[in-house]
N, C-alpha and C positions, 0 to 999 in steps of 0.2 A: 541833482542838487546836493551840495555838501550838507552834512548833518547839522552844523551850526546854523546854516541858513534856514533849514527846515524847522528847527526849534524856534528860531526867531520869529518865523511866520506864525507858528502855533501859539507862541506867547503873545502875539499881537492880535489874536482873534478876540472878538468881542467878549469880555468877561462878565456877561450879564446873566443874572438869574431872576426869575420872577420873585418879587419880595412881598411877603405878607407877614403881618405881625404874628409871631409864634412865641409864646412864653412857655418854654420847654422846662419840665422838671428835670432833676439831676440825672435821672436814669437815661435820658435820651442820648446825651453825648457818650455815656458809657456804653450803651448798646451799640451805637454806630461804630465806635472805635473797636469794640471787641469782635464785631461780626463783619468787618470789611473784607476779610481774607478767607471767607468760606470757600473751600476749593474741592469739596467732596463730590464724587461722581461714581455711581454704582458700576458703570461699565468702562470707566477710564482705565487705561493701562499704558505702560511705556511703549513708545513707538506707535502712537495713535494713528490708525489708518482706517479707511472706510470710503463709502461713496461720498464724493466731494460736492455733489449738487443734487437737486431734486431730480426725480425721474422725469424724462422729457414728456411733454404733452403731445398727443397725436391728434391730427384732424379727425381721426376716427373716434376718438374719445376726448372730446373737448371739455367735458364737465360743464362748469358755468362759463367757460370761455375766457377765464382770466389767464393771461400769459405772464411770464416773469418779468414785468416791467413796472410794477407798482400801480397799475391802472385798474379801473373797474372791469369786471366781466359782465355777463348778461344779466346776472341775478336770477336766472331761470333754473330752478332746482327740481327736486323730485327725481333725482338721477341715481341709479344704483352705483354704489361705491364699494369696491372697485367695479368699474363697468365690465360686463362679460367680455372676455377676450383681451382685456387690458392687463397683460402680464406685468407691465412696468409698475403698476400701482397695486399689485397683489401684496398681501402681508408677507414680510420677511423678518426673520429673527434679527435683532440688532447685531451688526457685525462686530467682530472683536475690537475692543477699544472705543466703541461708540459711546456718545454721551446721551444719557437719559436723566430726567430730573423730576421735579415736583409737579409738573403740569401734565395730567393724563392726556388731554387733548393734543398737546404738541408731541408727546411721545408716540401717540397713535399716528399722527401725521408723518413722523419720521419713519415709523415701521411700515407705512404704506408708500413711502417715497414722495409724499407731497411737499416735504422739505427734505434736505439732505439726510440720507440714512445714517450718516455718522453723527448727526446731532449738532453740527456746526452750520448755521444757516445765516441768511441775511434778510434785509428789509423786503426786497422784492419777492423772494421765495415765500416769506411769511404772509405777505399780502395776497399773493396768488393762491397759495396752498390753503389758507383758511376759506377763501371763497369757493375753491373747487371741491374740497372735501366736505365741508359742512354747510356751504352756502351762507357763511358769515357775510353780512353786508360789507361793501368796500369801505365805508366810513368807519365801521367798527374794526375791521381788519387792520386799517391804518393805525388807529389809536392803540390797539393791542401790540402791534409791531413796534411802535414808538415806545410804549411802556417798557417792553423787554429790552430794547437796545439802549435807551437812555439810562435805565436803572442798572443793567447788568452786562451790557455789551460795549461796543465801540462806536461812537458817533461819527468817526471819520471813515472807517471801513463799512459801517452799518452792519457788522457781523455780530453774531450772538451764539453762545453755547446754550442749548436748552437744558444742560446739566451743570457740571462742574467747570473748573478753571480750564479754559482752552486758550489762554492768552497768546501763546505762540501762533495760533491760527486765526484768532479774531482781531488781534491788536495791530494798530498802525505802529510802525517802528518796533515790532516784536515785543511789546510790553514795556518799552522804555518809560512810558508815561504812567505806568502803574499796572497792577494786576486786574484782570477782568474775571470775576468769579463765576460768571454765568448765572443761570436762573436759581442755582442753589444758594447764592448769596443771600444771607438772612436779612429780613426787614427791608427788602427792596421790592422785588417782584414776589419772592417767596415770603410768607408771613406766618406768624403764630396762629393757632386755632384753625389749622387747615382741615378740610373735610376728611382727608384720608392719609395725612402725613403727620409725623410727630413734630412737636415744637423743637427747635434747634437745641435749646439748652437741655431739655429733658432727654434727648437721645444722643448726647455727645456729638452733636453736629450733623447727625443723620436726619435732615429735614426733607429728604427726597424719596426715601423708600416707601413703598406701599405698606400701609398698616392694616392688616386684615381685620383686626379687632375694631378699629375705627370704622371701617367699611360696614362691618356687621352692625355696629351701633347705629350707623346712618340708616341701614335698611330697616332696623327695628323701629327707629324713630318715625320714619315716614309711614309706617303701618304695615299690616299684614298683607295688604294688596300691593305693597311696594310702589305706591304712586309718588314719584319724586316731583310733586308739584310745589308751587311757591310757598304754600302753607307748611308743608312738611319740611322743606328745606330751610324755611325761616326758623322753625322750631329747632332744627338740628344745629344751625349756625349759633343760636343762643346757647345750646348745650355745650358746644365746643368752646365757646367763649368762657363759660363758667368753669369748665374743666381746667383750662389754661390759667385762668385767674387764680384758682385755688391751689394749683400744684406747681406752677412755674414762677420762681422768684424773679426771673428776668422777663416775664411776659410783657410784650409791647403790642398795643393795638392802636396804631396810628391812624390818621385821617384817610390814608390811602386804602385802608381796609374797606372803606365805603365802596371803592371801585371794585373790590374783589367780591362784594355781594353780587355784582353783575356776573362774575365768573361762575358762581353757584347756580345761576339761572341756566347755564349751558346744559345741566342735567335734564331739564324738562323742555328746553327750547331747541337744542342742537343735537343731543344724543338720541332721542327717540327717532324711529324710522317713519318717514312720511308714507311709506307703503302701508302702514297699519294705523294711519290717522294721527301720527305723532303722539301716541300714548306713552308717557314716561313710565317704564316699568323696569324691573330687575333685568329682564332678558336683554333689553337694549342699552341699559346704562352700564351694567357690570363689565362687558368686554372692553369698554373705553377706559376703565380703571384697571384692567387686567385681573379682575376679581372672578375667580372660578368657584361656584358653589360646591361645597363638599358633598360627595355622594353618601358619606357615612355619618356625618355629623351636621344635621340641618341647622341652618343659621350661621354656619362658619364658612370661611373662604380660604382658598390658596391663591397664588399669584402666577400669572403668565404675562408676557409682554403685551402691552395695550394694542388694541386693534378694533376695527369696525366689526359689528356682529355679522354673521352670515345673512345674506339676502337684504342687507341694509340699504336704504335710500336716504339721501340727504334731504334737508329741509326744502320745501317747495318754494318758499319766498325768502328773500334775504332777511337775516336777523340784523337789524340796523342798530346804529348808535342810539337812536331815540328809543327803540324797543328795549335795549339793555338798561338804559337809565330808568325807564319806567319800572322794570323788574327789580333793579337794585333797591329802589325806593320801597317797593312792596315787601321785599325780603327783609330789609332792615326794620321796617315798621311792624313786622310780625313779632319781633322780639328786640326792642330797642336796647342798646347798651351804651356805656360810656367809652369814649376814646381816651386812651392814656396808657399807663403801664405800671408794673410793680417795681418798687425799690425794696425787694424782699417780700416774703410771703405775708399776707394780711396787711399789706401797706401799699395800696393802689393810689397813684397820683393821676388825677384827670388833667388832660392837656388844657392849656389856656386858650386864648383866642387864635383860631386858625383863619377863619373868615367870619363874616356876619352869619353864616349858616352853621358853623361849627365853633362853639364857644363854651368854655367851662366843661369840655368833654362831651357836650350834648350836641346832637345834630338836629337842626330844624329844617324839615323838608321845605324846599322852595315852592312858590305858588305855580310856577310854570316849568315845563320840561326844558325850555331854553335856559333858564337860570341854573337848572341842575347840570345841563351840558357845560355851561361856563364853569361851574364848580369842578367838573371832571377835568376840563382843560387846565384849570389852576392846579389841581392835585397832580396831574401828569407831569407838569413842568417844574414843580417845586421840589427838586431833589438834585443831588450831585451825581454825575455819571461815574460808574465804577472805574472807567478807564482813566480818569483824571484825579482820583482821590489822593495820589501821592505827590501832586504838584500844588494844587490850590484847593482851598475849601470851597471856593466858588467854581462852577463849571466854566471852561474856556469858551465853548461855542454851543452850549446846550440850547440856548434860546434860539439861535439861528437854525439849528437842526430841527427843533420842534416846530418852529413857525413854518419852515420850508415843507415839512411833512403834514402838519395839521391844518394849516390855513386853507387848503382846498376843501377840508372837511368842516372846520369850525370857524373859518375866517369871517363868514357872513353873519355870525351871531351877535356881534357887537360886544364880545367879552372884553373887559378892561383889565389891565394889570399895570403895576408900577415896577420900574427897574431900579436896581442899585448898582453902583459902579464898584 
């Protein structure tokens, strides 16, 4: 098909986005413009090469039985990862030029070959890999894959870099429609006040590298027994919010941060080994972050690439979308904070009305899990895709992509939305 015809078809795609009333303070547009082109990746090099797809699954080592087709597996976990004898999913050091980024769980998946070892993955790999390695429920695996691709990848190819800019490999038409910054792109999937990464502004754009000082603070916060439960993690989330609020003049804590409270629950819901009763402790959490306790200086850490702990077994039952929204609610309520951002130090602006549940910067927990799921659906879809930000302020076909992927998961909830042309 000639290029002009291809572009004509693209520009004729449904230009709809979910529309909700947002009264944004002045910092919002500035932050989005400034951080659209975050392209850093710690393992990126010229002539990027590596494993181009996830390691193949064998009938001898089916894990939860998810194959690379975007569909559910069995949900039966309690399986050793990697399985004894499964050399395809043993830990390997990232190959030269591989992409790694701010998400420890995805970095570990790449290092074990559950997604492409080069760090450039796609929707089907992500959905299968999450189920097989961690026993993430199919519904949650789909939502997380959609989040990454819509915010930081390519909705046409459904590809995503788990680190920095891999536009030449992820993009339809080789980046003609704009740069795709990958998960390192700021204030999309990656956000301020991370558990173990610096704020983008405070680290000259390095929002992806492991920060051993922050990890040490997290272990200190959760207590001497290193129990990474929801109470300890809720307190730590509040500490990181306050740190960023007080030190980062461009600190932004938007409504999507509510979703990432769910990601903090992975430390006590997904990282513990089911072989020892899913007890969240330093021994099973640290390897997923790449944190290595110092033998000479107690309470400090060095870094090695992320991996599953030795003798680790994945979660016995699927960690579902309902499970994670319950936990994100609990984590947030341990230390409620305002949504908004700084326009300079000591000058915080709360966001206006986002939904009936988020207004004046405050979040009001909904009465039922179904309403919270609908809020998650809304927050997932209310954003521009990285791949189209050089053509339109509105996404070309984001709504169609999201509905196609999420309706099998959330379509029966009766969630309502309004469109704008």
